C-alpha positions as CSV (number, residue, x, y, z in Angstrom):
1,M,3.6,34.0,-6.7
2,I,0.6,34.4,-3.9
3,N,-0.5,37.8,-3.2
4,N,-1.3,38.0,0.4
5,Q,-2.5,41.8,0.7
6,N,-6.0,40.8,0.9
7,L,-5.4,38.7,3.8
8,P,-6.4,39.9,7.6
9,S,-3.0,39.8,9.6
10,P,-3.4,38.6,13.1
11,Q,-2.8,40.4,15.7
12,Y,-0.7,40.0,18.8
13,S,-0.3,41.6,22.0
14,S,2.3,39.3,23.8
15,L,5.2,36.9,22.6
16,E,3.1,33.7,24.7
17,E,0.0,34.3,21.9
18,L,2.6,34.5,19.2
19,R,4.7,31.3,20.7
20,Q,0.9,29.3,21.0
21,R,0.4,30.3,17.4
22,K,3.7,29.0,16.5
23,E,3.1,25.9,18.1
24,E,-0.5,25.5,16.7
25,L,0.8,25.7,13.2
26,R,3.6,23.5,13.8
27,G,1.2,20.9,15.2
28,M,-1.2,21.7,11.8
29,I,2.1,20.6,9.8
30,N,3.0,17.7,11.4
31,A,-0.5,16.6,10.6
32,D,-0.2,17.2,6.9
33,Q,3.2,15.5,6.8
34,Q,1.8,12.2,8.1
35,R,-1.6,12.4,6.2
36,A,1.1,13.0,3.3
37,A,3.4,9.8,4.1
38,T,0.3,8.1,4.4
39,L,-0.9,8.8,1.0
40,W,2.3,7.9,-0.8
41,K,2.9,5.0,1.3
42,E,-0.7,3.4,0.1
43,L,0.4,4.7,-3.2
44,F,3.4,3.2,-4.0
45,H,3.9,0.5,-1.9
46,K,2.5,-3.3,-2.4
47,P,0.1,-4.5,0.0
48,S,1.8,-7.4,2.2
49,Q,0.0,-10.5,1.2
50,P,-0.7,-13.3,3.8
51,T,1.7,-16.4,3.9
52,G,1.2,-19.9,4.6
53,F,-0.8,-22.8,2.9
54,L,-3.6,-20.7,0.6
55,G,-1.5,-17.6,1.5
56,G,0.3,-15.7,-1.4
57,G,-2.3,-16.9,-3.9
58,G,-2.2,-20.6,-2.4
59,Q,1.0,-21.4,-4.4
60,I,1.1,-24.8,-3.2
61,V,-2.5,-26.0,-4.5
62,K,-1.8,-24.4,-8.1
63,T,1.8,-26.5,-7.9
64,S,0.1,-29.7,-7.0
65,M,-3.1,-29.3,-9.7
66,G,-0.5,-28.6,-11.9
67,I,1.0,-31.6,-10.9
68,I,-2.0,-33.7,-11.3
69,D,-2.7,-31.9,-14.8
70,G,0.5,-33.0,-16.0
71,M,-0.1,-36.6,-14.7
72,I,-3.6,-37.0,-16.5
73,L,-2.2,-35.8,-19.4
74,G,1.0,-38.2,-19.6
75,W,-1.8,-41.4,-18.9
76,K,-4.2,-40.2,-21.5
77,L,-0.8,-40.1,-23.8
78,W,0.4,-43.6,-22.4
79,R,-3.0,-45.1,-23.2
80,K,-3.3,-43.9,-26.9
81,F,0.0,-44.3,-27.8
82,K,1.0,-47.7,-25.9
83,G,2.0,-49.8,-28.4
84,R,-0.6,-50.3,-31.2
């Protein structure tokens, strides 16, 4: 538990000063909540990746290279074992 006895208590002379302080505190609380929400989103949400030809890791390029590699391997194996 926090001991608040050492903190100076603000002195308000009117209800208007109290309302102004309340609005200041409410604004500070809202700013803290927005900052916490932003940090939470950055921490736990995956950043979006671009889509398209090279977006998302270049999936089309990877697939194409795999197909070409398979064709070259098949051609080499066919030449090696073609009928000896």
